[in-house]
C-alpha positions in Angstrom: 2.8 9.5 -4.7 6.2 8.3 -3.0 8.6 5.3 -3.9 7.3 2.5 -2.1 9.8 -0.5 -0.5 7.1 -2.2 1.7 4.3 -3.8 2.5 2.3 -2.9 5.9 0.2 -5.5 8.5 -1.7 -3.9 11.1 -1.1 -5.4 14.5 -2.7 -3.2 16.1 -4.9 0.6 15.9 -6.6 2.2 13.4 -5.0 3.9 9.5 -6.9 6.0 6.9 -5.2 5.2 3.2 -6.2 8.2 1.3 -5.7 7.6 -3.1 -4.2 9.6 -4.1 -5.9 12.2 -7.0 -2.8 12.7 -8.4 -2.2 10.0 -11.5 0.8 12.2 -13.8 3.4 10.2 -12.1 2.2 6.4 -11.7 3.3 4.6 -14.6 0.3 2.3 -16.2 0.7 -0.2 -13.6 0.3 2.4 -11.3 -2.3 3.4 -13.2 -4.2 -0.6 -12.9 -3.1 -0.6 -8.9 -5.3 2.9 -8.5 -8.2 0.9 -10.1 -8.0 -2.4 -7.9 -7.0 0.4 -4.7 -10.4 2.3 -5.9 -12.7 -1.4 -5.9 -11.0 -2.3 -1.9 -11.0 1.1 -1.1 -14.8 0.7 -1.8 -15.8 -3.0 -0.1 -13.0 -2.2 3.0 -13.3 1.7 3.2 -10.6 4.2 4.2 -9.7 2.9 7.7 -7.6 -0.4 8.5 -7.3 -1.8 11.1 -5.9 -5.4 13.2 -5.4 -7.6 9.7 -5.7 -5.1 7.1 -2.6 -4.5 5.5 -1.8 -1.5 2.9 1.2 -1.1 0.0 1.2 -4.2 -2.4 1.0 -2.8 -4.8 3.9 -0.2 -5.2 6.2 -4.0 -4.3 5.0 -5.1 -8.1 4.7 -1.7 -10.5 8.2 -1.2 -11.9 8.5 2.8 -10.8 7.1 1.8 -7.3 5.7 4.5 -6.9 2.6 4.6 -4.1 -0.9 5.8 -5.3 -2.1 5.8 -2.1 -1.2 7.3 1.6 -1.5 5.8 4.7 -1.8 8.6 8.1 -1.9 6.7 11.9 -5.4 7.2 13.5 -4.2 6.2 16.7 -1.0 4.9 18.2 -0.4 1.7 15.7 2.2 -1.7 15.9 2.7 -2.2 12.2 4.1 -5.8 10.6 6.2 -5.3 7.6 7.3 -6.5 4.9 10.1 -4.8 2.1 10.7 -5.4 -1.7 14.3 -7.3 -1.2 12.6 -9.8 1.2 10.0 -10.7 -0.8 12.5 -11.0 -3.5 14.7 -12.8 -1.8 12.6 -15.6 -0.7 11.5 -15.9 -4.6 15.0 -15.9 -5.6 17.0 -18.5 -2.9 
Protein backbone atom coordinates (compact mmCIF):
# COMPACT_ATOMS: atom_id res chain seq x y z
CA UNK A 1 0.00 0.00 0.00
CA UNK A 2 0.87 3.66 -0.27
CA UNK A 3 2.17 5.56 2.73
CA UNK A 4 -0.69 7.46 4.28
CA UNK A 5 -0.39 10.69 6.23
CA UNK A 6 -4.02 11.74 6.38
CA UNK A 7 -7.33 10.86 8.02
CA UNK A 8 -10.27 11.78 5.76
CA UNK A 9 -13.84 12.72 6.70
CA UNK A 10 -16.54 12.60 4.02
CA UNK A 11 -18.58 15.81 3.99
CA UNK A 12 -20.50 15.02 0.79
CA UNK A 13 -20.45 12.46 -1.99
CA UNK A 14 -19.68 8.76 -1.97
CA UNK A 15 -16.33 6.96 -1.64
CA UNK A 16 -15.70 3.26 -2.15
CA UNK A 17 -13.10 1.61 0.10
CA UNK A 18 -11.28 -1.47 -1.19
CA UNK A 19 -9.09 -3.48 1.17
CA UNK A 20 -5.62 -4.52 0.05
CA UNK A 21 -5.10 -8.10 -1.05
CA UNK A 22 -1.31 -7.61 -0.95
CA UNK A 23 -0.22 -8.03 2.66
CA UNK A 24 3.52 -8.44 1.98
CA UNK A 25 4.36 -4.76 2.47
CA UNK A 26 2.34 -4.30 5.67
CA UNK A 27 4.05 -4.25 9.06
CA UNK A 28 2.54 -6.02 12.10
CA UNK A 29 0.36 -3.00 12.86
CA UNK A 30 -0.77 -2.90 9.23
CA UNK A 31 -1.86 -6.55 9.42
CA UNK A 32 -3.73 -5.85 12.66
CA UNK A 33 -5.28 -2.77 11.04
CA UNK A 34 -6.40 -4.85 8.08
CA UNK A 35 -8.28 -7.16 10.46
CA UNK A 36 -10.00 -4.16 12.02
CA UNK A 37 -10.78 -2.74 8.57
CA UNK A 38 -12.32 -6.08 7.56
CA UNK A 39 -14.51 -5.91 10.67
CA UNK A 40 -15.39 -2.26 9.93
CA UNK A 41 -16.27 -3.10 6.31
CA UNK A 42 -18.39 -6.10 7.36
CA UNK A 43 -20.53 -3.86 9.58
CA UNK A 44 -20.39 -0.66 7.56
CA UNK A 45 -20.07 -1.79 3.95
CA UNK A 46 -17.58 -0.61 1.32
CA UNK A 47 -19.26 2.71 0.42
CA UNK A 48 -18.68 5.70 2.69
CA UNK A 49 -20.91 8.78 2.72
CA UNK A 50 -21.38 12.00 4.69
CA UNK A 51 -20.11 11.63 8.25
CA UNK A 52 -17.94 8.57 7.56
CA UNK A 53 -14.17 8.55 7.86
CA UNK A 54 -11.21 6.51 6.63
CA UNK A 55 -7.43 6.51 6.80
CA UNK A 56 -7.21 6.37 10.57
CA UNK A 57 -5.04 3.27 10.86
CA UNK A 58 -2.09 4.51 8.82
CA UNK A 59 -1.72 7.41 11.25
CA UNK A 60 -0.87 4.99 14.05
CA UNK A 61 1.35 2.58 12.14
CA UNK A 62 5.12 3.08 12.27
CA UNK A 63 5.40 2.30 8.54
CA UNK A 64 2.25 4.30 7.75
CA UNK A 65 1.25 1.96 4.92
CA UNK A 66 -2.39 2.01 3.94
CA UNK A 67 -4.23 -1.31 3.97
CA UNK A 68 -7.08 0.18 1.91
CA UNK A 69 -7.69 2.23 -1.22
CA UNK A 70 -10.31 4.94 -1.62
CA UNK A 71 -12.02 5.82 -4.90
CA UNK A 72 -14.59 8.58 -5.33
CA UNK A 73 -17.87 7.33 -6.79
CA UNK A 74 -19.17 10.88 -7.23
CA UNK A 75 -18.02 14.43 -6.69
CA UNK A 76 -16.89 14.64 -3.06
CA UNK A 77 -16.07 17.22 -0.46
CA UNK A 78 -13.71 16.03 2.24
CA UNK A 79 -12.24 17.31 5.45
CA UNK A 80 -8.87 15.95 6.46
CA UNK A 81 -6.49 15.79 9.38
CA UNK A 82 -2.83 15.13 8.67
CA UNK A 83 -0.58 13.00 10.86
CA UNK A 84 1.55 16.08 11.55
CA UNK A 85 -1.48 18.13 12.65
CA UNK A 86 -2.70 15.30 14.86
CA UNK A 87 0.68 14.90 16.61
CA UNK A 88 0.96 18.69 17.01
CA UNK A 89 -2.29 18.60 18.99
CA UNK A 90 -0.95 15.86 21.27
CA UNK A 91 2.50 17.38 21.79
CA UNK A 92 1.71 21.07 22.19
